[in-house]
N, C-alpha and C positions, 0 to 999 in steps of 0.2 A: 504494500500500500504506500502511496506517496501523497504528500500534501504540499501543494505549491502555493506560494503567495509572493507578492512583490509589486512594485510600481509597474504599471502597464505603460512603459515608455521606453525610449531607445537607450536611456542612460542606466537603467537598472535591470539586471537579469533576475528572472524569477528564482525563488529559493524553494528547494524541495526538502521535505522531511520524510525519512523512512521510518515507519512505525512497525514494530514486530507484528506480523499477521496472526490471526487466530484461525485454527483449523476449520475449514468449511466456510469461511467468510470470504466474500468477494471483496476485491480491492475497491476502495472508494477514494475519490479525489475531491478535495475541498479547495475552493478558490476563495481568496479573500482580497478585498481591495485594501492592500496594505497602506496605501497613501492615506486613506480616510482613517484607518486604525491608528496610524502614527500621528495624524493630526489630532485625533481625539485624545491620544495619550499625551501629546504635548500640551493640549489645552488643559488637561487635568493638572499639569505642572505649571500652568500659567505661561506657556511658551507658544508664541505664534497666534494667540487669540486676538480678536478684534480690539478687546479692551487693552491688551498689552500694546498693540500697534498704535492706538490713539494716545496711550500714555507716553510712548516714546516719539510721538509725532511723526511716525512713518519715515524716519531718517536713518542715519547711520546706526542709531541705537537699536533699530530693528535687527541688525546683524550682530550687534554686541550682546544684546540682552540674553539670548540663549547660551552664550558662552560664560555668563556670570551667574544667571539664575536658571540652572538646568535641572538639577536633582534636589531631592529633599532628604538626603541621607548622606552619611559620611562613608568613607572607604576603609574597610578593614584590611590594612596592609602592614601595620606595625608589629614587629616581632618583639620578644621580651627584651632583647638588648636595646632596641630603640626606646622602649617604654622607660626602662631604668635610666637610660642616658638623658632623656628629656627631664625626668624627675630630678636627677642629680644636678643637672645644669640649672634647674630652677631653685634648688635648695642651697647649693654652695655658690654664694654670690659674694658681694662685698660686705654682707652682714657680719660674718666672722672677722674679716680682715680689718674692718673699721670699728664695728660695734664693740669688739673686745677691748679696745682702748678706752671707750667710754665706761665699760663695766669695771675695768681696773681702776680708773680714776674714782669711781663711786665706792666700790666695795673692796678694793685691793686685789692682789693677784689670786688669793685664795677665794675671795668672794666671787670673782669672775668665773673660776672653775665650778664652784658650787652652783652659781646661777645657770650655767649651761647644762649642768647635770640635772637640776630640777626641771628646767624647761624641757629637756629631752625626755624625761619620764612622762611629762604631760603629753607630749607628742606620741610617745609609745602607746599610751592608753588609747588615743584616738586612732592611730594607725592599725592596731590590732583589731579594733572594732570594724574599721572600714574594710580590712582584709577579708573578714568573713562575709560582710554584706556584699562585697563585689564578687565573691565567688558564687553567691546565690543569684544575684541580679546584676550581671555584667552589661548593663544597658548604656546606651549613649545618654549623657546627662545624668550619670549615676548619682552624683552628689545631690542633685535636685530630687531625684526619684525617691531616695530613702526617706527623708522627712515628709515628702508628699504622700507616699504610700502608707507608711507605718505610723505617722503622727497626724498631720493635718495638711491639706493642700495649701493653706495660707502659710504654713511654715516652709513648705517647698518654695513658694514664691519669694518669701523673705530671704531664704538662703540663696536663691538664684540671683536676685538683684544685688544683694550685699556682696556676694562673692565676685560677681562681675565688676562692680565698682571698685572693690578692693584690689583686684588684680590690675585694673587699669591705672589706679593711683600708685600702686606699687611699681608699675612700669615707669611712671613719671618720676617717682622718687629715685629709682635705680639709675635712670638716665641722668638725672640731676647730680647724683652722687658720682657717677662716672665722669661727668664734666668737671666736677669739683676736683677729682683726682688729677686732671690735666694741669691744675695749678701747681702741682708738686714737682713737675719736671724742671730740671735746672738746679743750680746750687742753692744751698740754704740761704734764705733772706732775699731771694729774687722776687720782684713784684709779681702779683697775680696777673693772669691774662685779662685783657680788656673785654668789655661786654660783647663786642662784635665777634671776637674769636670764640667766646663761650656760646653765643647763639649758633655759630657755625658747627660747633661740636655737637650741640644738642640736636639740631636739625639733621646732621649727618648720622647720628646714632639712631634717630627715629626712622630715617630712610633705610638704614641697614636692617633694622628689625622688620620693617615692612617687606623689604625685598626677600629676606630669607623665609618669611612665612607664606608668601604667595606662590612660592615655587612648588608647592605640593607637599603633602605630609610625608611621603616616602623620602624625598630629598631632604626635607627638614629633619627627619629622624636620623638620616645618615650624618648630617652635619652635627647634630647633637651628640652622636656617638663619639665624634672626634673631640668635641668640647668636653665631654665627660672625662675622657682620659687626660686631657690637658689639665682639668681642675684637680683630678686625683693626684696627678704628678706634681702639680703646684703645691698641694697640701703636704704631700710627703716631703718635697724638697724644702719647704719652709720649716717643717719640724726638724729635719736633719740640719739645716742651716742654723736654727736656734740652738741646737745642741753644740754645734761647732763654735758658735759665738760664745756660748757659755763657758766652753773649755779654753777660750782664748786662741782658737785656731785662725781667726781672721784678723788678729791684731786689735789693739784697743787704744785709740789716740787719747791725748790728754784733753782736759777741760770738757768732759762729757757729763751729762746730767743723768745718765742711766742709773748709776749707783751713787750712794752718798759720798761726797768728796772727802769725808773724814777718814775713809778707809782706803787701802791700796786699790788702784784701778786695774786689777788683774782678775779675770774671771777664774783663773786657776786657783787663786787664793781665796776667792769669794764665790763658791759654787752656787750659793743661794744669796740673792741680794737682800739687803735689809728690808724689814717690814713685810717679808713674805708670810711668815706665820709666827705668832698669831696676829701681830699688829697689822698685817696686810689687809685685814678686814676694814680697818679705818673707820672714821665717822661718816655719816651720810652727808651728801651734798657739800663737799669741800669746795669753796669758791676762791680760795687764796692759797697758793703753795709757798708763801714766804716762810722763812724759818720761825717767825713768831707764832705760827700755828693758828692764826686767826681764821675762823671758818664758821659757816652757818650749818648747824647740824644737831643731831640728837646724840648726846654722849652715852658711853657705856654700852652694855650688852643690847639694850633696846635699839640704840643707833646702829650697831653692827647688824642686828637682825633686819631692820628696815632697809639698810644698805644692800644686804644680800637679796631681800625680796624685790627691791627695785631692779637689781641686776637680772632677776628672773624675768620680770616683765619686759625688759629690754632685750634679753637673750631670745625671747620667743620670736622676734622678728627674723633672726638668723635661722632658727630651728624649723620654722614653717616651710613646707614644700612637699612633704611626702604625699599629700592629697593629689598632687599632679598625676600620680599613677592612675587614680580613679577617673580623672578627667579624660584620660585616653581610652576609656572603656569602649567608646563608640568607634574607635579606629584600631583597636587591638585585633590582630589576626586570630588569635586563640585566647579570647578574653578569660574564659573560665579556667584555663590552664596556666596562663602567664600572669594575670593581674594579682592574685593572692600572694604568690611568692615575691613578686616585685614590690608589693605594698609592705610586706613584712621586712624585706631587705632594706627598705628606705629608712626605717627609723634607726638603723645602725650608723647612718651618716652623722646626725647630731650627737648620738650617744657615744660613738667611738671617735670619729675624726675631730669633732669639735672639742670633746673633752681633752684629747691628747694635745691638740694645737694650743688651746687656752692654757693648759698646764705648763707646756714648754715655754711659751712666750712669757709667762709670768716669772720664770726664773731669771729673766734678763732685764726687767724694767721695774722701776719703783713707782708706786701709785702717786707719789708727789712730783713726778717728772712734769715740768711745766709745758712740755710739748703734747701731752695727752689731751684729748678732747674732753671738755667738761660741759655737759649738756645744759647746765643752768647758769653758766658764766658768760659774760660778754667777751672775755679775752680768749677768743678762739680763732682770730683772723690769722691766715697764713701759717697754719700748722699742718703737719702731715696727717694728723688724725690716726692713722693706722699705727699700732705699736710695732708691727713688723718693720715698717719703713723707718720709724724712729730708731729702732735697734740697728737696722742695717746701715743707717747713716753714720753710726759710730764706728763702723769697721773701716779697714783700709782699702776695701774694694770700691773704687770710686764709681764704676759704671753700674754697680748692682742696684742702687736705689732707683735709678731711672728705669732699669729693666723690670724691677718688681712693680713699679707704678704702672708700666705698660701692661703687665699681666693683670693687675687689679682692675685697670680700665676695661680690658677685654672681658674679664670676669663679670663686671657690672653690666656691660653691654649684652653678654650672652644670657644673663639672668633676666634682664628686661625683655630679651627676645622670647624667652620661655613664658614670661608673664603675658605677652601678647598672644601667644598660642593658646594659653589657658583661658584668657579673657574672651577670645573669639569663639572658642568652642562652647563656653558658658553662654555667651550671647546667642549663639546658634540654637542651643537647647532651650534657652529662655524664650526666644521668638516662636519656636515650634510648640512649646508647651503652654505658654501663657499669653502669647502675642495675638494681635488682631490679624485680619486677613492681609493687610499691607505688610506687617512685620513678617508673617509667615512666607509671603511671596518674595521678600527681599532678603532680610537678615536670616531667615530660616531656609535659605536655598544655598546650594553649592554649585560650582561650575561643572563643566564636563569632566574635570579631573577629581571631582568630589572634594574640592577645597572651598570652604565658606569665604569667598572673596569679599562679599559685602560686609560680613561681620568683621573680617580682618581690617578692612579699610576704616570702618567706623571706630574700632577699638584703637587703632594706631593714632588717631587724632588726639587721644588723651595723652600721648607721649609728649605733646607740645606743652603740657602743663609744667614740664620741667623748666620752661622759660621763666616761670614764676620765681625761680631761684635768683634771677638777675636782680630782683628787687632787694635782695640781701647780699651785701658785698662778699660774704664768706660762704654763701649757699647753705648755711646751717639750718635756719628756721624752717624753710619749706621742706627740706628733707626730713627733719624731725617730726613735723606735723603730719606729713603724708605717711611716714613710717608708723607713727602712732595710730593713725586711722586704720592702716592695713592690719596692725596687730589686733586692735579691738574688734574690727569687723570679722577677721578670720577666727578670732576667739569665739564669737557668736556662732559662726558656721560650724566650727568644731564641736561646740556644745550641742548644737542641733543634731549633728551626726551621732553623737553619743546617746542622746535621747532616742533617736531613731533605732539604734541598735538595742537599747534596753527594751523597747516595745517589740522589736523584731524577735528578740529572745523570749519575751513574755508570750508572744503568739505561738512560738514553737513549743514552749512548755505546756500551753493549753492543748495543743494538738497531741502532745505526748500523753497527757492525762486522758485524752479521749481515745487513745490508741489508734490515731490516724497517721501521724508522721512524727518521727523522733529525731532530735538533734544528736542523740547518743547512740544511734544504731544506723546500720546501712538501710537505705542507699545514701543517706545524708553524709555519713562519715567517709564513704568511699568516693563520693562525687564532689564534695565541697570541702573547703578549709574550715576546720573547727578550732577556733582560738581557745587556748587554755586560760584558766584563771579568769573566766568571765562569769558574772558581769563586773568583777573587781576592776579590771582595766578600764572598762567603760566609765565606772564611777570616778576613777582617778582622772581620766581625761575630762569628764564633765565638771567635777569640782575644781580642778586646776584651771580650766578655761574660765569658769565663772569668777574665780579669784583674780585672774589676770585682768579680766575686763573691769572688775570693780576697782582695783587698785592701780591701774595703769596711769591715772592722772593725779595720784596723791602727792607727788613731790611739788607740782605746781601749786596745788591747794595749800600745802604746808608753807611754801615760801611766801605766797600772797598773804597768809595769815600771820606769819612771823616777822616779816621784814620791817614792820613799823617799830620793832624793838631794837633795830640796829642803828648805831650812830652813823655809819657810812655804809651804803649798799651800792656803790657805783659799779662794783664788779658783778653784781647780779643782773639777770635779765630784766628788761623793763616789764611793766604790767601788761603791755600789749603783747609782748612775746610770750609771756607766761599764759596769757589767754589763748594764744595760738596753740601752745602745748595742751591746754585743757580741752580746747575744741577738737584737736586731733585725737586725743585719747578717748573722748566720749561721743564724738559725732557718729562713729561707726555703730556702736550699740544702740544709740538713739534712733538712727536710721533703720536699723534692723527691727526694732520694736514697732516703729511707725508703719513699716511695710507689712509686718505680720498683722497688726491690729486693723490696718486699713483694708487689706484684702479680706480678712476674716469678716468684718462687719459689712463690707460692700457685697460680698458674694455669699454671706451667711453660711460659711463653712463650719464644720464641727470636728473636734478631735475624734479620730476613728476609734471605736471601742475595740478592745483586745479580742472580744468574742467574734468580731467580723474579720479577723485576720485568718482567712482560710488557707488551705494548703495550696490553692492556686497562686498565691503570692510568693510561695517558696519554690514552686516547680513551674518554670516557664515553659510554654508550649513550643517556642522556637528552639532550634538546636544550633550550636555554634561549632565552628571547626575546633577539633581537639576534645569535644565532649565524648564521653563514653556512655553508650546506651546501656541501661540496666533494667532488668525486669522489675526491680523494686520501685523504680520511678513510676512506671505505668501502673503498678498495683496501687501505689499511694494515690495516683490520680483517679483510678477507678473507685477507690474507697470514698473519696470526696464527691466524685461524680459531677464535677463542674470545671469550667475553664474560667480564666480571669475575666471578670466583667470589665467592659470599657466604660469607665465613668466619664462624665463631662470634663474634658481637659486632662484626662489621664494619658499616660504614656502609651502610645500605640506602636507596638513593636513591629507591626507590618511595614511601616515606613521609617520607624525611629529606632536606630540601633539594630537594624536587621542584620542577620548573619551574612558572612562574606559570600556564601554561595547563592544568595537570593538577590544579589545586586545585578539585575538583568537589564539589558538594553531593550529598546523598542522591538527589535527583530526577535530577540529571545522571548520577549513577552508574547509576541504573535505566535511563535512556535509552540509555546506552552498552551495558548488558547486553542490552537489547531488540534493538538493532541487531546486536550480536554473535550473539544467538540466531537472528535472521533469516538472517544470512549463513551460519551453520553449517547451517541447515535446507536451504539451497540446495545 
């Protein structure tokens, strides 16, 4: 039997399909007007319709439109090494290289290490929860799907918008910080770059991030694989270099401020610098590093505790990034197989590398070093900020500081590049899930290469917010405010994911008691990742994120309340700058709450009862490459006797996060229809 269809014209040959015959059946031939079928298929995607032609005014855009707004799903082409590369590139940025100096100035070398460790454990709790969630529901827009499905659609909307805005502003903050690093090239004491050159650097970095993202996800994944190894090599090299410096292998010139000048200036004689332990915890908010010890702070053990806790809130900015693995769920080739181990692997980056790097750099620098960045002081102009650069400048290797500055600049650019990738995929999912018809037909579309060009272009425009840094001669306040917004907003998102996991597990426990489906038995244990020590890890992540959000702005509040008792406070930030810190710290959580309450009251949504979390939410109908078919899955489905209902605005996996094998072209779709028509005719 043969089925032929095609355009009846001179330019297109008919296509024949051979279908296995059935004994005793006569061959049948079906003819289709494929041109009309293709036109109807394009019309369903908003391509080639009369409405679209009038919208583009029947001009050149008629030809461009299908190449930008073609499909409504992403392409599953990312392998596990691509996924981990993208996540590592987005996690290891300039947060560690620059923020560690701020932490050392506030809490001392020991407090810096402890801050990174505590922040890392909060991230571990969130990542272990996400790893199990993504193994069960590896859908595109997964971070939005979990709170939407297991908690409340309003919470899913709040997570989507907050996460999107946070990633866009993080991209701007990283671009601004990278431009700030460019000031450090040249000898110590050289004047900073003029505003024109800084504008050129910012615009150039934004253009590079845009270019690397529109080349397609497969090319982007390959580039990020190179960046991953560059950053890992950079981290290892810095750790080795800090050890060599500490042992005196690079020389140690005179008149340095790295260690106290009252002791010999030889690292071989002073393996640990003064004030490392226990005095390295210091008092909170030191604003003057003069020998008289004048400072604004809380003395004693209370001050040391608050200094360490402040370092935890600041360290969260550097530790965030493992969630990027879940964002790639819609483009992972084998999502159920690759995403859970990649998610579990990612929390070792802050827990291992950050701990080691912050510990080693603390051996070589004093928390009273005047070159360290102090977040609440005005005396931060023309400083290197990064403790690694401060230490390297004291060595006898003259070319090394500029080389490391170039590495840090590239690291900042590559992290901003990843933030654009994450923001565009989040906007794509947001448009498809919660957007109106216009958003779904533009921001919710991909080009013929399954790249969301419209979403990428829209998100890249936020990178120009880095130009706001030009209003501040030292680029400090805009970076601090944007970074604080990012930390507070992502803290709300992380807390929502932990809540979603707790309800996810509560639903499974209910199914277990009903003897329907169990998390502790096959097929769940053989098919999905089962995180140990749950729900303890979820509670660690939830409580930690709530505390981070609540106390992220406390230093600004403390200074505003206490500065009237000071005789002279010229070294402190102005009230306007402190207000910027306060707005940056709490604008994200306030926006999150406003989005949640607004959507909830406008659409009258309700928190989903645990009793309504049926097995259809844990066993998806679609199959992904790499899945293992088991009889237990089908038995559990038969027990419940239902499929997942499609609620208003729910994630429709038929076009949203569909498996790699179902990404069919118009011709493939016609072939499938022909075979279906033949089978129905029998």
